[in-house]
C-alpha positions as CSV (number, residue, x, y, z in Angstrom):
1,M,33.7,-16.9,-14.4
2,A,29.9,-17.2,-14.0
3,T,28.1,-19.4,-16.5
4,I,25.0,-18.4,-18.4
5,E,23.1,-21.0,-16.3
6,Q,24.3,-19.3,-13.1
7,A,23.6,-15.8,-14.4
8,Q,20.0,-16.6,-15.4
9,V,19.0,-17.0,-11.8
10,I,20.0,-13.4,-10.9
11,K,17.4,-10.7,-11.4
12,K,17.2,-7.1,-10.4
13,Q,14.2,-6.6,-8.1
14,H,12.3,-3.3,-8.2
15,L,12.1,-1.9,-4.6
16,I,10.9,1.3,-2.9
17,D,13.1,2.9,-0.3
18,P,11.0,3.2,2.9
19,E,13.3,5.8,4.3
20,I,12.7,8.5,1.7
21,C,9.2,7.4,0.5
22,I,6.6,10.0,1.7
23,R,3.6,7.8,1.0
24,C,2.1,10.2,-1.5
25,N,0.5,7.3,-3.6
26,T,1.9,8.7,-6.9
27,C,3.5,5.5,-7.8
28,E,0.5,3.4,-7.2
29,E,-1.7,5.8,-9.1
30,T,0.7,5.9,-12.0
31,C,1.5,2.1,-12.4
32,P,-0.4,0.9,-15.5
33,I,-0.5,-2.8,-14.3
34,D,-1.2,-2.4,-10.6
35,A,2.2,-3.7,-9.6
36,I,2.4,-1.4,-6.6
37,T,0.4,-1.7,-3.4
38,H,0.7,-0.6,0.2
39,D,-0.4,-1.3,3.8
40,G,-0.4,1.1,6.8
41,T,3.4,1.3,6.8
42,N,5.1,0.9,3.3
43,Y,4.5,1.1,-0.4
44,V,5.9,-2.0,-2.1
45,V,6.3,-3.4,-5.6
46,K,4.8,-6.8,-6.4
47,P,7.8,-8.8,-7.8
48,D,5.6,-11.2,-9.8
49,V,3.7,-8.3,-11.5
50,C,6.2,-5.5,-12.1
51,N,7.5,-5.5,-15.7
52,H,10.0,-2.7,-15.2
53,C,8.1,-0.4,-17.6
54,M,9.5,2.6,-15.6
55,A,6.2,4.5,-15.7
56,C,6.4,5.2,-12.0
57,V,9.9,6.5,-11.8
58,A,9.7,10.0,-13.2
59,P,6.6,11.1,-11.3
60,C,8.0,10.1,-7.9
61,P,8.8,13.3,-6.0
62,T,11.6,11.9,-3.9
63,G,13.2,9.2,-6.0
64,A,12.3,6.5,-3.5
65,I,10.8,4.4,-6.3
66,D,14.0,4.2,-8.3
67,N,15.8,1.3,-6.6
68,W,16.9,-1.9,-8.2
69,Q,18.7,-4.7,-6.3
70,P,20.2,-7.9,-7.7
71,V,18.6,-10.9,-6.1
72,H,18.4,-14.7,-6.7
73,A,15.3,-15.3,-8.8
74,E,14.1,-17.9,-6.4
75,K,14.6,-15.6,-3.3
76,M,13.0,-12.4,-4.4
77,Y,11.8,-10.2,-1.5
78,S,8.1,-10.9,-0.9
79,I,5.5,-8.2,-0.3
80,D,5.2,-9.3,3.3
81,E,8.9,-8.9,3.8
82,Q,8.9,-5.4,2.3
83,Y,6.0,-4.3,4.5
84,T,8.3,-4.8,7.6
85,W,11.2,-2.7,6.3
86,D,12.3,0.6,7.9
87,E,15.2,0.8,5.3
88,L,16.3,-1.1,2.3
89,P,18.3,-4.3,3.0
90,A,22.0,-4.2,2.0
91,P,22.5,-5.3,-1.6
92,L,23.5,-9.0,-1.9
93,A,27.1,-9.6,-2.8
94,L,26.6,-11.6,-6.0
95,D,29.6,-12.9,-7.9
96,V,28.2,-12.5,-11.4
97,P,30.8,-10.4,-13.2
98,D,30.1,-11.7,-16.7
99,I,26.5,-10.6,-16.8
100,P,26.3,-8.0,-19.5
101,A,25.8,-4.5,-18.3
102,V,22.3,-3.1,-18.7
103,A,21.9,0.5,-19.8
104,D,18.4,0.9,-18.7
105,A,16.9,-0.3,-15.4
106,G,13.8,-1.3,-17.4
107,T,15.6,-4.4,-18.8
108,T,17.3,-5.7,-15.8
109,D,17.2,-9.5,-16.3
110,V,19.9,-11.3,-18.1
111,N,19.9,-10.8,-21.9
112,T,17.5,-13.3,-23.3
113,E,15.4,-13.1,-26.4
114,A,12.3,-12.5,-24.2
115,D,14.0,-9.6,-22.5
116,A,14.9,-8.0,-25.8
117,E,11.2,-7.7,-26.6
118,V,10.4,-5.7,-23.5
119,T,9.2,-2.2,-24.4
120,I,10.0,0.7,-22.0
121,Q,6.8,2.8,-22.3
122,G,7.3,5.2,-19.4
123,S,5.4,8.4,-20.0
124,N,2.9,6.8,-22.4
125,Y,1.0,5.9,-19.2
126,V,0.7,9.3,-17.6
127,A,-1.4,12.2,-18.8
128,G,1.0,14.9,-17.8
129,S,4.6,15.9,-18.5
130,Q,7.5,14.2,-16.8
131,I,9.9,17.0,-17.8
132,P,9.9,20.7,-16.8
133,P,9.4,23.6,-19.2
134,W,12.6,24.3,-21.2
135,S,13.0,27.7,-19.5
136,A,12.4,26.5,-15.9
137,S,15.2,27.2,-13.4
138,H,17.2,24.3,-12.1
139,S,15.7,22.7,-9.1
140,Y,17.5,21.2,-6.1
141,T,15.9,18.0,-4.7
142,N,16.4,15.7,-1.8
143,L,18.9,17.9,0.0
144,Y,17.5,16.6,3.3
145,G,16.2,13.1,4.2
146,T,15.2,11.1,7.2
147,R,18.8,10.7,8.2
148,N,19.7,14.4,7.9
149,V,16.5,16.3,8.6
150,V,16.6,20.1,8.7
151,T,14.9,22.0,11.5
152,A,12.7,24.9,10.6
153,T,11.1,27.4,13.0
154,V,7.4,28.4,12.6
155,S,7.3,32.2,12.0
156,G,3.5,32.3,11.3
157,N,0.3,30.3,11.2
158,Y,-2.8,32.0,9.7
159,R,-6.2,30.6,9.1
160,L,-7.3,31.1,5.4
161,T,-10.9,30.0,5.6
162,D,-13.7,31.9,7.2
163,D,-14.1,31.3,10.9
164,A,-17.7,30.2,10.3
165,S,-16.6,27.5,7.9
166,D,-16.0,23.9,9.1
167,S,-13.0,23.7,6.7
168,D,-9.9,24.8,8.6
169,I,-7.1,25.6,6.0
170,R,-3.9,27.2,7.3
171,H,-1.1,29.2,5.8
172,V,2.0,28.2,7.7
173,V,5.4,30.0,7.3
174,L,8.6,28.1,8.1
175,D,12.0,29.8,8.5
176,F,15.2,27.8,7.9
177,G,17.6,30.3,9.5
178,D,21.1,29.8,8.0
179,A,20.4,26.2,6.8
180,P,20.5,26.1,2.9
181,F,17.1,25.3,1.5
182,P,16.8,26.6,-2.1
183,V,13.3,26.1,-3.6
184,L,11.3,26.9,-6.7
185,E,7.6,27.4,-7.3
186,G,6.0,24.0,-7.8
187,Q,8.2,22.1,-5.5
188,S,7.1,20.5,-2.2
189,I,8.6,19.6,1.2
190,G,8.0,16.7,3.7
191,I,7.1,17.3,7.3
192,I,7.7,14.6,9.9
193,P,5.2,14.8,12.7
194,P,6.5,13.9,16.2
195,G,5.7,10.6,18.0
196,T,5.0,7.1,16.8
197,D,2.1,5.2,15.2
198,A,0.1,2.3,16.6
199,G,3.0,0.0,15.7
200,E,5.5,2.1,17.7
201,R,7.2,3.2,14.5
202,L,8.2,6.8,13.9
203,H,5.7,8.7,11.8
204,H,6.5,9.0,8.1
205,A,6.8,12.4,6.4
206,R,3.8,14.0,4.7
207,Q,4.2,16.0,1.6
208,Y,3.0,19.7,1.2
209,S,3.4,21.9,-1.8
210,L,5.0,25.2,-1.4
211,A,2.8,28.3,-1.5
212,S,5.6,30.8,-1.6
213,P,7.9,31.9,-4.5
214,R,11.6,31.1,-4.7
215,D,12.6,34.2,-2.8
216,G,10.6,33.3,0.3
217,E,7.2,34.1,1.8
218,R,9.0,37.1,3.2
219,P,11.1,38.3,0.3
220,R,14.9,37.7,0.5
221,Y,14.5,35.7,3.7
222,N,15.2,32.0,4.0
223,N,11.6,30.9,4.6
224,V,8.8,29.1,2.8
225,S,5.0,28.8,3.3
226,I,2.7,25.8,2.9
227,T,-1.1,25.5,2.6
228,V,-2.5,22.8,4.9
229,K,-6.1,21.6,5.5
230,R,-6.9,20.1,8.9
231,V,-8.1,16.5,8.2
232,V,-11.0,15.6,10.5
233,Q,-12.8,12.9,8.5
234,D,-11.9,10.2,5.9
235,Y,-13.3,9.9,2.4
236,D,-16.3,8.0,3.7
237,G,-17.2,10.8,6.2
238,N,-16.0,8.9,9.2
239,A,-14.4,11.0,12.0
240,V,-10.6,10.7,11.9
241,K,-7.8,13.0,13.0
242,G,-5.1,13.4,10.4
243,V,-1.8,13.0,12.2
244,C,0.4,15.5,10.3
245,S,-2.3,17.9,9.2
246,N,-3.6,18.5,12.8
247,Y,0.0,18.8,14.0
248,V,0.8,21.4,11.4
249,C,-2.4,23.3,11.8
250,D,-1.8,23.5,15.6
251,L,1.8,24.8,15.3
252,Q,2.5,28.0,17.2
253,K,5.0,30.7,16.4
254,G,8.5,29.6,17.5
255,D,7.8,25.9,17.3
256,K,10.4,23.7,15.7
257,V,9.5,21.4,12.8
258,Q,11.5,18.6,11.1
259,V,11.6,19.0,7.4
260,I,12.9,16.9,4.5
261,G,13.2,17.7,0.8
262,P,12.7,19.8,-1.2
263,F,11.0,17.5,-3.8
264,G,10.0,18.0,-7.4
265,H,11.8,18.7,-10.6
266,T,9.0,18.8,-13.2
267,F,6.0,20.9,-11.9
268,L,8.0,24.1,-12.4
269,M,7.0,27.4,-14.0
270,P,8.5,28.7,-17.2
271,N,10.7,31.7,-17.0
272,H,11.0,32.9,-20.6
273,P,9.2,36.1,-21.8
274,G,5.8,35.6,-23.3
275,A,5.0,32.4,-21.4
276,N,1.3,32.0,-20.6
277,I,0.3,30.0,-17.6
278,I,-3.1,28.3,-17.2
279,M,-3.6,27.2,-13.5
280,I,-6.5,24.9,-12.6
281,C,-6.9,23.9,-8.9
282,T,-9.1,23.0,-6.0
283,G,-8.6,23.6,-2.3
284,T,-5.1,23.2,-1.1
285,G,-4.1,22.5,-4.7
286,S,-3.9,26.3,-4.9
287,A,-0.5,26.3,-3.1
288,P,1.7,26.0,-6.2
289,M,-0.6,28.4,-8.1
290,R,-0.2,30.9,-5.4
291,A,3.6,30.6,-5.5
292,M,3.6,31.1,-9.3
293,T,1.2,34.0,-9.2
294,E,3.2,35.7,-6.4
295,R,6.5,35.2,-8.4
296,R,4.9,37.0,-11.4
297,R,3.4,39.7,-9.1
298,R,6.7,40.5,-7.5
299,K,8.5,40.7,-10.8
300,H,5.8,43.0,-12.0
301,L,6.2,45.3,-9.0
302,E,10.0,45.3,-9.6
303,G,9.5,46.5,-13.2
304,Q,10.5,43.1,-14.6
305,G,6.9,42.1,-15.5
306,D,6.1,40.4,-18.7
307,A,3.2,42.2,-20.4
308,R,2.9,39.5,-23.0
309,G,2.7,36.5,-20.7
310,K,-0.9,35.8,-19.5
311,L,-2.1,34.3,-16.3
312,M,-5.4,32.5,-16.2
313,L,-6.7,30.8,-13.0
314,F,-9.6,28.4,-12.5
315,F,-10.1,27.8,-8.8
316,G,-12.8,25.5,-7.3
317,A,-14.1,25.1,-3.8
318,R,-17.5,24.3,-2.1
319,C,-18.1,28.0,-1.4
320,K,-16.2,31.2,-1.1
321,E,-15.8,30.8,2.6
322,E,-13.8,27.6,2.1
323,L,-11.6,29.0,-0.7
324,P,-8.0,29.7,0.4
325,Y,-6.6,33.1,-0.5
326,F,-10.0,34.3,-1.7
327,G,-9.5,37.8,-0.4
328,P,-6.0,38.4,-1.7
329,L,-6.9,37.0,-5.1
330,N,-9.8,39.4,-5.5
331,K,-7.4,42.3,-4.9
332,L,-5.2,41.4,-7.9
333,P,-5.6,43.6,-11.0
334,K,-7.8,42.1,-13.7
335,D,-5.2,43.0,-16.3
336,F,-2.6,41.0,-14.3
337,I,-4.5,37.7,-13.9
338,D,-7.8,36.3,-15.3
339,I,-9.5,34.6,-12.3
340,N,-12.4,32.3,-12.6
341,F,-14.0,30.8,-9.4
342,A,-16.2,27.6,-9.3
343,F,-18.3,27.0,-6.3
344,S,-20.2,23.7,-5.9
345,R,-22.2,24.3,-2.7
346,T,-23.3,27.9,-2.8
347,P,-26.9,28.1,-1.4
348,G,-29.4,29.0,-4.1
349,Q,-26.9,28.6,-6.9
350,P,-26.3,25.7,-9.3
351,K,-23.3,23.5,-8.7
352,K,-20.2,24.6,-10.6
353,Y,-16.9,22.7,-10.9
354,V,-13.7,23.9,-12.5
355,Q,-14.4,22.1,-15.7
356,D,-17.8,23.8,-15.9
357,V,-16.3,27.3,-15.6
358,M,-13.6,26.3,-18.1
359,R,-16.3,25.4,-20.7
360,E,-17.7,29.0,-20.2
361,R,-14.3,30.3,-21.3
362,L,-13.7,27.8,-24.2
363,P,-12.8,30.5,-26.8
364,D,-10.2,32.0,-24.5
365,L,-8.8,28.6,-23.7
366,L,-8.6,27.8,-27.4
367,A,-6.7,31.0,-28.1
368,L,-4.1,30.0,-25.4
369,L,-3.9,26.4,-26.5
370,K,-3.0,27.6,-30.0
371,D,-0.1,29.5,-28.5
372,E,3.1,27.4,-28.2
373,D,4.1,29.5,-25.2
374,T,1.2,28.3,-23.1
375,Y,1.8,26.0,-20.1
376,I,-0.9,24.3,-18.1
377,Y,-0.8,23.3,-14.4
378,V,-3.5,21.2,-12.7
379,C,-3.4,20.5,-8.9
380,G,-6.1,19.2,-6.6
381,V,-8.3,16.2,-6.1
382,K,-7.9,13.3,-8.4
383,G,-11.5,13.4,-9.6
384,M,-10.9,16.7,-11.4
385,E,-8.3,15.4,-13.7
386,S,-10.5,13.6,-16.3
387,G,-13.0,16.6,-16.4
388,V,-10.2,19.1,-17.0
389,L,-8.7,17.0,-19.8
390,E,-12.1,16.6,-21.4
391,V,-12.6,20.4,-21.6
392,L,-9.1,20.8,-23.0
393,Q,-10.0,18.3,-25.7
394,E,-13.2,20.1,-26.4
395,A,-11.4,23.4,-26.9
396,A,-8.8,21.8,-29.1
397,T,-11.4,20.1,-31.3
398,A,-13.4,23.3,-31.6
399,G,-10.2,24.9,-33.0
400,G,-9.6,22.2,-35.5
401,M,-6.7,20.7,-33.6
402,V,-6.3,16.9,-33.2
403,W,-6.3,16.4,-29.4
404,P,-4.2,13.2,-29.2
405,E,-1.5,15.0,-31.2
406,L,-1.7,18.2,-29.2
407,H,-1.8,16.2,-25.9
408,A,1.4,14.4,-26.9
409,T,3.1,17.6,-27.8
410,L,2.1,19.2,-24.5
411,R,3.5,16.3,-22.5
412,Q,6.7,16.0,-24.6
413,K,7.5,19.7,-24.3
414,G,6.8,20.1,-20.6
415,R,3.7,22.1,-21.1
416,L,1.0,20.1,-19.3
417,H,1.6,19.3,-15.6
418,L,-0.8,17.3,-13.4
419,E,-0.4,16.9,-9.7
420,T,-3.6,15.3,-8.3
421,Y,-4.2,13.2,-5.3
């Protein structure tokens, strides 16, 4: 029987599984105490900083973040050790049967008075919902991983942006044949580019949101589509060649692609009658919005349309030539979807960002915010997030609503979803 003195040297260390992590940076962005960091290979948790608050667990699209291993307190895995891993080490066989069971991974040390005072704050640290809408369909996740990838065949690759634009954004269609791959609007997949990196390691998967609805890019076929921008420079403007984006953008019809996933169980559209959807996006963040819009459009054509549920879209890009799906969007009936474009680099025109156009529609936003059947989805560059939330706050305040209370309600009821990067 283990003594208390023996048990107290055993802790559960928070680890990230490098096999299924897709390096999306969600965990590092979410962590409120900067306990997560990364190098060119792995995302890791700092053992001396992590307080097991669990804020990073729900937003992780693959579940890679949700790993806890018992270790001797004086032999916890260092950051440098974790950087070298290709897979998690085997759990230690620790003979501590008398340590009380812990119901929540957030309080994983032995029961002490100090441990009892730990508060699991979780979603208090994130601005968006960590649960799906109540009427969302059930999502299947992590059906395929790096040890059991599924092979898809490219059935189409189309440029979405104007040929004169230096922004090359592609609509790529992948067919899974007879391999089961059920998906929903708002989910994503991981694509593994071929070859190895500078360290002779196999490339890691990159995550792409689905641009097609649940019944496929081609209805009733086992296929999906994604929206991919060719990366040719980094955030500082230096010339680089994105490994996976260039691979995907160069794919030809008939090519084979290794896919893992699907991922995502919260950024899902509501299915009940009367649900309003506000969609706010930039660039390739339009992919899930296109999927949701297409789902509604097809139901409408099949006579199952919901006349009460409104669609409202705010879509930003530098100019119309760089805006994916610009042509098809302009062909949608105005009574089907309320579309608002924001262009920040149109010659001779003032700069407009999505939050600027949202302000121009403040009364209409307010009307939707007052409706408990309204769901909000934001997808695109991280910089847009604060501006969008500020406008929503302005609309709420103009309508006499208390924003902190409304914000909390939107999050708790799965009505505000943020997916920024």
